[in-house]
C-alpha positions as CSV (number, residue, x, y, z in Angstrom):
1,X,110.5,127.6,120.0
2,X,114.1,127.2,118.8
3,X,116.6,130.1,118.4
4,X,117.1,131.2,114.8
5,X,120.8,131.8,115.6
6,X,121.4,128.3,117.1
7,X,124.4,126.8,115.3
8,X,124.1,123.5,113.6
9,X,127.1,121.3,114.4
10,X,125.9,117.8,113.8
11,X,123.7,116.6,110.9
12,X,122.4,113.1,110.2
13,X,121.5,112.0,106.7
14,X,119.3,108.9,106.9
15,X,118.4,106.5,104.1
16,X,116.7,103.2,104.3
17,X,114.3,103.8,107.1
18,X,112.0,101.8,104.8
19,X,114.1,99.2,103.0
20,X,112.2,99.3,99.8
21,X,112.8,103.1,99.3
22,X,116.1,103.1,97.5
23,X,116.9,106.7,96.7
24,X,118.1,107.5,100.2
25,X,119.9,104.1,100.4
26,X,121.8,104.9,97.2
27,X,122.7,108.4,98.4
28,X,123.8,107.2,101.9
29,X,126.0,104.5,100.3
30,X,127.5,107.1,97.9
31,X,128.2,109.5,100.7
32,X,129.7,106.8,102.9
33,X,132.2,106.0,100.1
34,X,132.9,109.7,99.2
35,X,131.5,112.3,101.5
36,X,133.3,115.2,100.1
37,X,130.2,116.9,98.7
38,X,128.4,116.8,102.1
39,X,131.2,117.9,104.3
40,X,131.4,121.5,105.6
41,X,133.9,123.1,107.9
42,X,132.7,123.1,111.5
43,X,129.8,120.6,110.8
44,X,129.9,116.9,111.4
45,X,127.7,115.3,108.7
46,X,127.0,111.6,109.2
47,X,125.3,109.5,106.4
48,X,123.6,106.6,108.0
49,X,121.7,103.5,106.7
50,X,118.9,103.2,109.2
51,X,117.4,99.8,108.5
52,X,120.1,97.6,106.9
53,X,118.2,94.3,107.3
54,X,115.1,95.7,105.5
55,X,117.4,97.2,102.8
56,X,119.1,93.8,102.3
57,X,115.7,92.2,101.8
58,X,114.3,95.2,99.8
59,X,111.2,95.3,102.0
60,X,109.6,98.1,104.0
61,X,110.5,96.6,107.4
62,X,111.3,93.3,109.1
63,X,109.1,93.2,112.2
64,X,107.5,96.7,112.4
65,X,107.7,100.1,110.8
66,X,110.9,101.8,112.0
67,X,109.4,105.2,111.4
68,X,106.8,104.5,114.1
69,X,108.8,103.2,117.1
70,X,110.7,106.3,118.3
71,X,108.2,106.7,121.1
72,X,109.1,106.6,124.8
73,X,107.7,103.1,125.3
74,X,109.6,101.6,122.5
75,X,112.9,103.5,123.2
76,X,112.6,102.4,126.9
77,X,111.9,98.7,126.3
78,X,114.3,96.3,127.8
79,X,116.4,94.5,125.2
80,X,115.4,90.9,125.3
81,X,115.8,88.1,122.8
82,X,112.3,88.5,121.2
83,X,112.3,92.3,120.9
84,X,111.3,93.4,117.4
85,X,114.3,94.2,115.2
86,X,113.1,97.7,114.4
87,X,112.6,98.5,118.1
88,X,116.1,97.4,118.8
89,X,117.4,99.4,115.9
90,X,115.4,102.5,117.1
91,X,117.2,102.2,120.4
92,X,120.6,102.0,118.7
93,X,119.8,105.0,116.5
94,X,118.6,106.9,119.6
95,X,121.9,106.1,121.3
96,X,124.0,107.2,118.4
97,X,122.0,110.4,117.4
98,X,120.1,111.3,120.6
99,X,119.0,110.7,123.1
100,X,115.7,112.1,121.8
101,X,114.7,115.3,123.4
102,X,118.1,116.0,125.0
103,X,120.7,118.7,124.5
104,X,123.1,116.0,123.2
105,X,120.8,115.0,120.3
106,X,122.0,115.7,116.7
107,X,120.9,119.2,115.6
108,X,119.4,118.1,112.3
109,X,118.3,114.8,110.7
110,X,117.2,114.6,107.1
111,X,115.3,111.3,106.6
112,X,115.2,110.5,102.9
113,X,112.2,108.6,101.6
114,X,110.5,107.6,98.3
115,X,106.8,107.6,97.6
116,X,104.5,106.4,94.8
117,X,102.4,109.5,95.4
118,X,102.7,112.2,92.7
119,X,104.2,114.8,95.1
120,X,107.6,115.3,93.5
121,X,110.4,116.3,95.8
122,X,108.6,117.3,99.0
123,X,109.9,118.4,102.4
124,X,108.0,117.1,105.5
125,X,108.0,119.2,108.7
126,X,106.4,118.4,112.0
127,X,106.7,121.8,113.7
128,X,105.7,125.2,112.3
129,X,107.3,126.9,115.3
130,X,110.8,125.7,114.6
131,X,112.5,128.9,113.3
132,X,115.6,127.1,112.1
133,X,113.8,124.6,109.9
134,X,111.4,127.3,108.5
135,X,114.5,129.4,107.5
136,X,116.2,126.3,106.1
137,X,113.2,125.3,104.0
138,X,113.0,128.9,102.7
139,X,116.7,128.7,101.7
140,X,116.2,125.3,100.0
141,X,113.1,126.5,98.1
142,X,115.0,129.5,96.8
143,X,118.0,127.4,95.9
144,X,115.8,125.1,93.8
145,X,113.7,127.8,92.1
146,X,112.2,127.7,89.6
147,X,111.7,124.0,90.3
148,X,108.9,123.4,92.8
149,X,109.6,122.1,96.3
150,X,106.3,121.7,98.2
151,X,106.4,121.6,102.0
152,X,104.0,119.4,103.9
153,X,103.4,120.3,107.5
154,X,102.1,117.4,109.5
155,X,101.8,119.2,112.8
156,X,99.3,118.3,115.4
157,X,99.2,120.1,118.8
158,X,98.9,117.1,121.0
159,X,100.8,114.5,119.0
160,X,104.4,113.4,119.8
161,X,106.1,112.1,116.7
162,X,107.7,108.7,116.8
163,X,109.5,109.1,113.4
164,X,113.1,108.2,112.9
165,X,114.0,111.9,112.3
166,X,112.3,112.9,115.6
167,X,115.5,112.1,117.5
168,X,117.0,115.3,116.2
169,X,116.4,118.8,117.6
170,X,115.3,119.7,114.0
171,X,113.7,116.8,112.2
172,X,113.1,117.0,108.4
173,X,111.7,114.4,106.1
174,X,112.4,114.5,102.3
175,X,110.2,112.5,100.0
176,X,110.9,111.9,96.3
177,X,108.6,110.3,93.7
């Protein structure tokens, strides 16, 4: 369980994990050009285009789903010529924002997605015991009220998540229809 008083010092804002989901891509590009609205004193906020080749082609992925290869096996694979592009990219992202599971990992990663499901703006969490993300979601829901902001918990007791956002100490997914 995380400490509710732990200070967040580094935040990653990811867009383009799936290259055909353009809301996050557009926001990341906007923030890379002018990050004034996301900067806060004492916090490093890094907007990051996660899968630029897939974005360039406007396709979900090139070789495999980037949001499924942040597992120990993929992150530990030797870099060879025929390694899938997204596995290599996952290793690069883990190097920049992790290493996953370490004290050096970014505190928080928001991974911005789109969906064709009729779920509106939805926050995805992977851990109901993470006090920080629970408090943050409560704050977000209150700030957006009266607009709804559903929260989907995809927690499983024996599952280790291999999502892009799982590199952070506090992973959060945000889906928009």
